[in-house]
C-alpha positions as CSV (number, residue, x, y, z in Angstrom):
1,M,10.1,12.8,-2.3
2,G,6.5,12.7,-1.0
3,Y,4.7,11.4,2.0
4,F,2.3,8.5,1.8
5,D,-0.1,9.8,4.5
6,H,-3.6,10.8,5.3
7,Q,-3.6,13.2,2.4
8,V,-3.9,10.3,-0.1
9,R,-7.2,9.3,1.5
10,P,-9.4,10.8,-1.3
11,Q,-7.6,8.7,-3.9
12,F,-7.9,5.6,-1.7
13,S,-11.6,6.2,-1.1
14,E,-12.1,6.3,-4.8
15,L,-10.0,3.2,-5.3
16,L,-12.1,1.3,-2.7
17,T,-15.2,1.9,-4.8
18,T,-13.7,0.2,-7.9
19,T,-13.1,-3.4,-8.9
20,H,-9.8,-4.6,-10.2
21,K,-8.0,-7.9,-10.7
22,H,-4.7,-6.5,-9.6
23,Y,-3.9,-3.6,-7.3
24,V,-0.4,-2.1,-7.3
25,I,0.6,0.7,-5.0
26,D,3.9,2.2,-6.1
27,F,6.1,3.8,-3.4
28,A,8.9,4.9,-5.8
29,D,8.3,8.6,-5.1
30,A,7.4,8.2,-1.4
31,S,9.9,8.8,1.4
32,A,7.7,8.3,4.5
33,I,4.4,6.7,5.5
34,D,2.1,7.3,8.5
35,S,-0.3,5.1,10.5
36,A,-3.3,6.5,8.6
37,A,-1.8,5.2,5.4
38,L,-1.0,1.8,6.9
39,G,-4.7,1.6,7.9
40,M,-5.7,2.5,4.3
41,L,-3.5,-0.3,3.0
42,L,-5.2,-2.8,5.3
43,M,-8.6,-1.6,4.1
44,L,-7.4,-2.1,0.5
45,K,-6.1,-5.5,1.3
46,E,-9.5,-6.5,2.7
47,R,-11.2,-5.1,-0.5
48,A,-8.7,-7.0,-2.7
49,D,-9.2,-10.2,-0.8
50,D,-13.0,-9.9,-1.1
51,Q,-12.6,-9.5,-4.9
52,H,-10.1,-12.4,-5.1
53,A,-7.7,-9.8,-6.5
54,S,-4.0,-9.5,-6.1
55,L,-2.4,-6.6,-4.3
56,S,1.3,-5.7,-4.3
57,L,3.2,-2.9,-2.6
58,H,5.8,-1.9,-5.2
59,N,9.2,-0.2,-4.8
60,A,9.1,0.2,-1.0
61,S,12.5,1.1,0.3
62,G,14.3,2.9,3.0
63,K,12.1,4.1,5.9
64,I,9.0,2.8,4.3
65,L,10.4,-0.7,3.9
66,R,11.5,-0.6,7.5
67,V,8.0,0.4,8.7
68,F,6.6,-2.5,6.6
69,E,9.0,-4.9,8.2
70,I,8.4,-3.7,11.8
71,S,4.6,-3.9,11.3
72,N,4.8,-7.3,9.6
73,F,3.3,-5.9,6.4
74,D,6.1,-7.8,4.6
75,K,4.3,-11.0,5.7
76,I,0.8,-9.7,4.9
77,F,1.4,-8.0,1.6
78,Q,3.3,-9.0,-1.5
79,L,6.3,-6.6,-1.8
80,T,7.7,-6.2,-5.3
81,S,10.5,-4.1,-6.8
82,D,11.9,-3.0,-10.1
83,S,15.4,-4.1,-9.1
């Protein structure tokens, strides 16, 4: 399992320079998330809103889902799952 943390910043920076109709961030292989990654998700949400695009956080479970619930991300973002 991997960490969704500041190390994904290069991929996020690249993503923020593109335009899409739908953004999906898949957490299937992630076991933890840090505050830097939460900030990056908020930046992506702003970008998606500016583009009138959808954004979903997919397959968040365990500790990550708990962090989303505590930080009210479950109310800000669409959370989806394969199950």
